[in-house]
matplotlib code that plots the C-alpha trace (Angstrom):
import matplotlib.pyplot as plt

x = [-5.7, -5.0, -9.0, -9.9, -8.1, -10.9, -13.9, -16.1, -14.5, -10.9, -8.7, -5.9, -2.7, -0.4, 3.0, 4.5, 8.5, 10.3, 13.3, 16.9, 18.3, 21.5, 22.6, 24.9, 21.8, 19.7, 21.2, 20.0, 16.8, 16.8, 17.3, 14.5, 12.2, 12.9, 12.5, 9.3, 8.3, 8.4, 5.1, 3.1, 1.4, -0.8, 0.4, 3.2, 3.1, 6.6, 6.6, 8.0, 9.3, 8.6, 8.1, 9.4, 12.7, 12.8, 10.9, 13.6, 14.1, 10.6, 10.4, 13.5, 12.3, 8.6, 10.2, 12.2, 8.8, 6.8, 9.3, 11.7, 9.8, 6.4, 4.2, 1.9, 3.3, 1.6, 3.9, 3.5, 3.3, 2.7, 2.1, 2.5, 6.0, 4.9, 4.3, 1.7, 4.9, 7.1, 3.8, 3.6, 7.3, 7.5, 4.4, 6.0, 9.1, 6.7, 5.0, 7.8, 9.1, 5.7, 4.1, 0.6, -0.6, -0.7, -1.1, -2.1, -1.2, -1.2, 2.3, 3.5, 5.1, 8.6, 10.9, 12.0, 8.8, 7.9, 4.3, 3.9, 4.5, 2.2, -0.7, 0.0, 1.0, -0.7, -2.5, -4.4, -5.0, -4.9, -8.3, -7.2, -4.3, -6.3, -8.6, -5.6, -4.2, -7.0, -7.7, -4.3, -2.5, -4.1, -2.8, -5.2, -5.0, -6.0, -6.3, -5.6, -8.3, -8.4, -10.3, -10.1, -10.2, -6.9, -5.5, -5.6, -9.4, -11.9, -13.9, -14.8, -17.5, -15.9, -12.7, -15.6, -16.4, -12.8, -12.5, -15.7, -14.4, -11.3, -13.6, -15.7, -12.3, -11.8, -9.9, -10.3, -9.7, -8.5, -5.5, -5.9, -3.4, -2.3, -4.5, -4.4, -8.3, -10.4, -13.4, -12.3, -12.0, -15.6, -17.2, -15.2, -16.5, -20.0, -19.6, -18.2, -21.1, -23.7, -21.7, -21.8, -18.4, -18.3, -14.6, -13.4, -10.4, -6.9, -6.3, -3.4, -1.3, 2.0, 3.2, 5.0, 8.0, 9.8, 8.2, 10.6, 8.4, 5.4, 6.0, 7.2, 4.6, 1.3, 2.8, 3.5, 0.0, -2.5, -3.6, -5.0, -3.5, -5.1, -4.8, -4.2, -1.2, -0.4, 0.0, 2.1, 4.8, 4.7, 5.6, 7.9, 9.6, 13.1, 12.7, 13.5, 13.2, 9.8, 8.3, 9.4, 6.9, 4.0, 4.2, 3.9, 1.4, -1.1, -0.4, -1.7, -4.4, -5.3, -5.5, -7.3, -10.2, -10.3, -10.6, -13.4, -15.2, -14.3, -12.1, -11.2, -7.7, -4.6, -1.8, 1.0, 3.5, 6.7, 9.5, 12.1, 11.7, 10.8, 11.8, 8.8, 6.6, 6.9, 5.8, 2.5, 1.5, 2.5, -0.1, -2.8, -3.1]
y = [15.5, 13.5, 12.0, 15.9, 14.7, 12.2, 14.5, 13.7, 13.7, 13.9, 10.5, 10.8, 9.5, 7.8, 6.1, 3.7, 3.4, 1.0, 2.7, 1.7, -1.2, 0.3, 3.6, 4.6, 3.7, 6.9, 9.6, 7.4, 7.3, 10.6, 11.0, 8.5, 10.5, 13.2, 11.8, 10.2, 13.8, 15.2, 13.2, 15.2, 12.6, 13.5, 11.8, 9.1, 6.0, 4.6, 0.7, -0.7, -3.8, -7.0, -6.5, -2.9, -3.8, -0.9, 1.5, 4.4, 3.7, 4.7, 7.7, 9.1, 8.5, 10.0, 13.2, 13.9, 13.6, 15.8, 17.9, 18.6, 17.2, 19.0, 16.3, 14.2, 11.0, 8.4, 5.5, 2.4, 0.5, -3.0, -4.3, -8.3, -7.7, -5.0, -3.7, -0.9, 1.0, 0.0, 1.8, 5.1, 5.5, 5.3, 7.5, 10.2, 9.7, 10.4, 13.1, 14.9, 14.4, 16.6, 12.9, 13.0, 9.8, 6.1, 3.0, 0.3, -3.0, -6.6, -7.1, -10.7, -13.1, -12.0, -15.0, -14.6, -14.8, -17.9, -19.7, -18.3, -14.9, -15.0, -16.4, -13.3, -10.6, -7.3, -6.9, -9.8, -7.5, -4.2, -3.4, -3.6, -1.3, 1.2, 1.8, 1.8, 4.7, 6.1, 6.5, 7.1, 9.4, 12.7, 10.7, 10.0, 6.3, 4.0, 0.9, -1.9, -3.9, -7.0, -7.2, -11.4, -11.5, -11.5, -15.1, -15.8, -15.6, -18.1, -16.6, -13.2, -12.5, -12.9, -10.8, -7.8, -8.2, -7.6, -4.6, -2.9, -4.0, -1.1, 1.2, 1.2, 1.5, 4.9, 3.9, 7.1, 5.6, 2.4, 1.0, -2.3, -5.3, -5.4, -6.6, -7.7, -8.5, -4.9, -7.1, -8.7, -4.9, -3.5, -6.8, -5.8, -2.4, -3.2, -5.7, -3.2, -0.8, -3.4, -4.4, -0.6, 0.4, 3.7, 4.7, 5.7, 3.6, 3.7, 1.0, -0.9, -1.3, -2.9, -3.5, -6.9, -6.1, -9.2, -12.8, -13.5, -10.9, -11.8, -14.9, -13.5, -10.7, -13.4, -15.6, -12.4, -11.2, -14.3, -12.0, -14.3, -14.0, -13.3, -15.2, -12.0, -11.1, -14.8, -14.7, -11.5, -13.3, -16.5, -14.0, -12.3, -13.8, -14.0, -11.1, -8.0, -5.2, -6.2, -7.8, -4.5, -2.6, -5.2, -5.3, -1.3, -1.3, -3.8, -1.7, 1.2, 0.1, -1.8, 2.3, 4.0, 1.4, 2.4, 5.8, 5.3, 3.6, 6.7, 5.3, 7.2, 6.6, 4.6, 3.7, 2.5, 0.2, 1.8, -1.0, 2.7, 2.6, 6.4, 5.8, 3.0, 4.8, 7.7, 5.8, 4.9, 8.5, 10.5, 7.8, 7.9, 11.9]
z = [5.4, 3.1, 3.3, 2.1, -1.0, -2.3, -3.8, -6.6, -10.1, -9.2, -9.1, -6.1, -7.0, -4.9, -4.7, -2.8, -1.9, 0.4, 3.1, 2.0, 3.4, 4.3, 5.9, 3.1, 0.8, 1.7, -0.3, -3.5, -2.1, -1.9, -5.7, -6.3, -4.0, -5.7, -9.5, -7.9, -6.6, -9.8, -10.9, -8.7, -6.8, -3.6, -1.3, -1.0, 1.5, 3.0, 3.5, 7.4, 7.8, 10.0, 13.5, 13.2, 12.2, 9.6, 11.9, 12.1, 8.1, 7.8, 9.9, 8.0, 4.6, 5.3, 7.2, 4.1, 1.9, 4.1, 5.0, 2.4, -0.4, 0.6, -0.1, 2.5, 3.8, 4.5, 6.8, 7.2, 10.7, 11.4, 15.1, 14.5, 16.5, 18.2, 22.1, 22.6, 23.9, 20.8, 18.4, 21.0, 20.6, 16.8, 17.0, 18.9, 16.1, 14.0, 15.3, 16.2, 11.9, 11.2, 9.6, 10.9, 8.4, 9.4, 7.5, 10.1, 8.6, 10.3, 9.0, 8.4, 11.3, 12.3, 12.1, 15.9, 17.0, 18.3, 19.2, 22.5, 21.2, 18.4, 20.4, 23.1, 21.1, 21.6, 18.2, 16.8, 13.9, 12.3, 13.2, 17.1, 15.9, 14.4, 17.7, 19.8, 17.2, 17.5, 21.4, 21.8, 19.3, 17.0, 13.8, 10.6, 10.2, 6.9, 5.9, 4.1, 1.9, -0.3, -3.7, -3.7, 0.1, 2.7, 2.0, 5.5, 5.3, 5.2, 2.9, 1.2, 4.0, 6.8, 5.2, 4.6, 8.1, 9.3, 7.0, 8.3, 11.8, 10.6, 9.5, 12.5, 14.7, 12.9, 9.5, 6.9, 3.7, 2.4, -0.1, -1.8, -2.2, -5.6, -7.9, -11.7, -12.8, -12.3, -12.4, -8.7, -7.6, -9.2, -7.1, -4.4, -4.4, -4.8, -1.5, 0.5, -0.6, 0.7, 3.6, 5.0, 4.2, 2.8, 3.2, -0.3, -2.1, -3.6, -5.9, -6.1, -8.7, -9.7, -13.1, -13.8, -15.8, -15.3, -15.1, -11.9, -10.9, -11.0, -9.4, -6.2, -6.2, -6.7, -3.7, -1.7, -2.5, -3.3, -6.6, -9.3, -12.9, -15.4, -19.0, -20.6, -18.2, -18.3, -21.9, -21.6, -19.5, -21.7, -24.6, -23.6, -20.5, -22.4, -24.1, -20.5, -23.2, -24.3, -21.4, -19.4, -22.1, -22.1, -18.3, -18.0, -20.8, -18.9, -15.9, -17.8, -19.6, -16.0, -14.6, -17.4, -17.3, -13.6, -14.0, -16.4, -14.1, -11.4, -9.0, -5.9, -6.0, -7.9, -5.8, -7.3, -6.2, -7.7, -6.6, -6.3, -9.9, -11.0, -14.7, -14.5, -12.5, -15.3, -18.0, -16.3, -14.9, -17.9, -20.2, -17.8, -16.8]

ax = plt.figure().add_subplot(projection="3d")
ax.plot(x, y, z, "-o")
ax.set_aspect("equal")
plt.show()
């Protein structure tokens, strides 16, 4: 079980990948995973399309990780566009594939979902989905958390209340949204403990290797950009090779500082780029 990997003195290392968009890209995805497996991560997570649009691909990739690479797979599942029977169907497919861990997420509202469907969905929050999975399956469930609060939360305190609901529903460990300012993460850890949430936390780190990537990432995640990273973008935006190196170096220094502070785990958003992931892992070990 992944939760048993979190022991004193160990920093759990995990990587995140996304499934191929097209069927004929699966062989390339396997090559990416083989290269990532050479970094010896403790587990690999696989993302999931809005409303389950990529659920079959998620199952297929998670199965390859678990059964061919023999690395624990954490399959993402989103619930915002799913009925209870949909989730049970996907969990049955995962179980058949020997995958036993799920990252329970609300997910983004699918484009096809009208207001009435959205207001009457089976699962309003990821905590509802977590409770449903724990009551109806034997899967191990992880949850997401937000060092700078979820962008829809009214404030930091209410976001912590929602996180506590996930813990009480049965989440076993947490993975953060990506962040670039470690001080925000340390504050989050302090407040989480005060709120009585004792689950281990993997810090989500995404190396920014282009200025365009930063803009997209910030708009999707709501993460703040510290001056040091903003200065890097300003200095190297028109120099792709230098920008890539500087972005990787920033992620490395971020992770080394987190390790120095005894972080439970590091979760690298690889964007399916094994060379970038390898540069980071080799530098932090």
